[in-house]
C-alpha angles and dihedrals in degrees: 000000000000121000088252091055092049090050091049091051092052091046090053091056093043093055110084090207093059104028114104097170114208091352093084106113124232090255091052091048090052093048097042099039095242099140110121093018090077133043110264094246114100107217134196127231089251093055091047091052091049091051092052093044090056090050091047092051090055094058115112097229145354095270091059089047089052091050091048092052092047089054090048090051090052093052107033118012094177091060094039095054093041089053093049093047092048092067112011097171091056098037105043094067088054097044095043136000130034098013095043088070092070088039089061093046090052097032094121090050095057101031109127113148136024116267123167123343133299108207104191132189093244088056095045091123091057101054096109091044092052092048090049093076107130089221086073096056094110097050114134103158129044125185112195133185136170091208096237101121107026110179105298092325100086125212112012097160112201089359087074087080086086089074099057090043092051096042092052091050084062091050088059098039097044104026101031096236110160114251091235089061097059129076128190114206132188118198100211106201093152130269136259089208100107092192090060095046092049095046107107089215095053110126098195134086107291100223138101113268119283108235143172122024093351091055092047091050091049092052091046091053088050094050092046091052092047092049091051095045100038108021094172098042127127107232114200117195109212132190099344116158115267094253089059105029099074094034093055094045092051093044097051107025091097095045096058138350102290133180135178110190093192086064107024101025093048090046093051091050095046096044092044090053092049093049090050091050096050091046088059092045092048094228118128118240091235090065094055129101107210126205112202108207104200121024105196123121092295094045093049089048089056090049092050092053091046088055089054091049091049091049088053086059091056105269120128119236096263092049091048093052090050089063092063127077111191119208122185133172090289093052131250109006110244129190093238094057117111126231097031118158120233089255093052093045089060089063100035115128124223112253089234089068089068096054109138094016119138132188132217132199123195109269094010132097123252113272136187123258117253119279118272091256094058122097094192117121121251 
């Protein structure tokens, strides 16, 4: 074999999209020059899965199983996805939530091989160049995060890349999208998590988060480059902080196909459950009074979809909004409260609507609500 042929054989095995491990047949090994690079035994996919399942079972805890599976994904995607699809109930909690949370916290500790793209603030002038890689020509789905609000763990910086990687593994396992057609992206604009910045193993940009107009311009450059490079792509916004999540979805949903499952996916699940419940109860949705407990980005997304469902039953938008009472950590959302998001403001009640209300707390006497001029929660 020529040096070029030897290099091609090694590259084939090094690429997780083309490596099949011991499953290469004798004919394939002859043609591709793989003899000697692989053990002589020709395995089947079933035997490969059994070997990895035995290794997985011997791991001391779920984090080590998560790390093992991430390494398998980075070396042999055929085997990784076959193993996940073989037993979804057992594998999904290891590939994604809840185990991915610790995977994000310890991302720098277990990072081994490139997967997806890190678009960092220092490289903001190179976004289009980075996306221009021919290896990305088949991309149809992008999941992007800036790592600021990872699950319930807060700001994980570059460690947030574990979320797009894990979510796209579900796109393949559950929706059958080819691994070459998905792209995880982390927008690394720094982190306000001092423990991450000070960790000598941290792989991200060691700088406090870029915010404000500079952040908005960075994201806009990213979206513009994505729209130019992948005009038909689905762009999923994942685990952005509440003050950015709704704003970014609203800003870009008409520029390219956008989706935020924390807002829209949660809403679809919640509203679908409510519709199912009232169909069993035999009470129309339009006759319901709905208390929304939690009015962050996800809660307001649920409320928006409920408004659409109520409008479908014949109510106008104002009537539909009147059916919803939004409660957040500061209590019922009122129009005179400060610091409301646009989403919360749409469901804020006028203080006059609470005239005559009282509140009780177990073991305490009844007391009056604050005066109409107060912005304190109650």
